[in-house]
C-alpha positions in Angstrom: 97.2 80.7 104.0 99.7 80.5 106.9 97.7 80.6 110.2 100.7 81.9 112.1 100.8 85.1 110.1 99.0 88.1 111.5 95.7 89.0 109.8 96.2 92.7 110.6 99.2 94.8 111.7 99.3 96.4 115.1 99.8 100.1 114.9 102.9 101.3 116.7 103.0 104.8 118.1 106.1 106.9 119.1 105.8 109.0 122.3 107.5 112.4 122.7 110.2 110.6 124.7 110.9 108.3 121.7 109.5 105.2 123.3 107.4 102.9 121.0 104.0 101.9 122.1 101.0 99.9 120.9 97.6 99.4 122.3 97.2 96.9 125.1 94.1 95.5 123.5 96.2 94.7 120.5 98.5 92.7 122.8 95.7 90.8 124.5 94.1 90.1 121.1 97.4 88.8 119.8 97.8 86.5 122.8 94.3 85.1 122.3 94.9 84.7 118.5 98.2 82.7 119.2 96.4 80.6 121.8 93.5 79.9 119.3 95.9 78.9 116.6 97.9 76.6 118.9 94.7 75.0 120.2 93.4 74.5 116.6 96.7 72.9 115.5 97.0 70.8 118.7 93.5 69.4 117.9 94.5 68.6 114.3 97.7 67.0 115.6 99.9 69.0 113.1 102.1 71.0 115.5 105.8 70.9 114.7 108.9 73.0 115.5 111.3 73.5 112.7 114.7 75.1 113.3 116.6 76.5 110.3 118.2 73.7 108.4 116.7 71.0 110.7 114.0 68.5 110.3 110.6 69.2 111.8 110.1 68.0 115.3 106.6 67.1 116.4 105.3 68.9 119.5 103.2 67.3 122.2 99.5 68.4 121.8 98.7 68.3 125.5 101.7 70.5 126.3 100.8 73.0 123.5 97.2 73.1 124.8 98.6 74.0 128.2 100.7 76.8 126.6 97.5 78.1 124.9 95.7 78.1 128.2 98.6 80.1 129.8 98.6 82.6 127.0 94.8 83.1 127.4 95.2 83.5 131.2 97.9 86.1 130.6 95.5 88.0 128.3 92.8 87.8 130.9 95.1 89.1 133.6 96.2 92.0 131.4 92.6 92.9 130.7 91.8 92.9 134.4 94.8 95.2 135.1 93.7 97.5 132.2 90.1 97.7 133.5 91.4 98.5 137.0 93.8 101.2 135.7 91.0 102.7 133.5 88.7 102.9 136.5 91.2 105.0 138.5 
């Protein structure tokens, strides 16, 4: 199983004007899932970046945990904004 592959697809909707949309809760969930996977792999010490045709480069675990915290904070901020908009 590849932990970077999504478990479920995010439904995409097309508005009357042709714009594509998906639920904000799907976005916050996706951000939290990515943060969780990064945190898990940082803890295991098996984070690498591989560019096509190149050798894998190890990623710094502390930096990746910081990235995970930033993604989680972004999800929290988006939730706060959504709650505020829903209350209007």
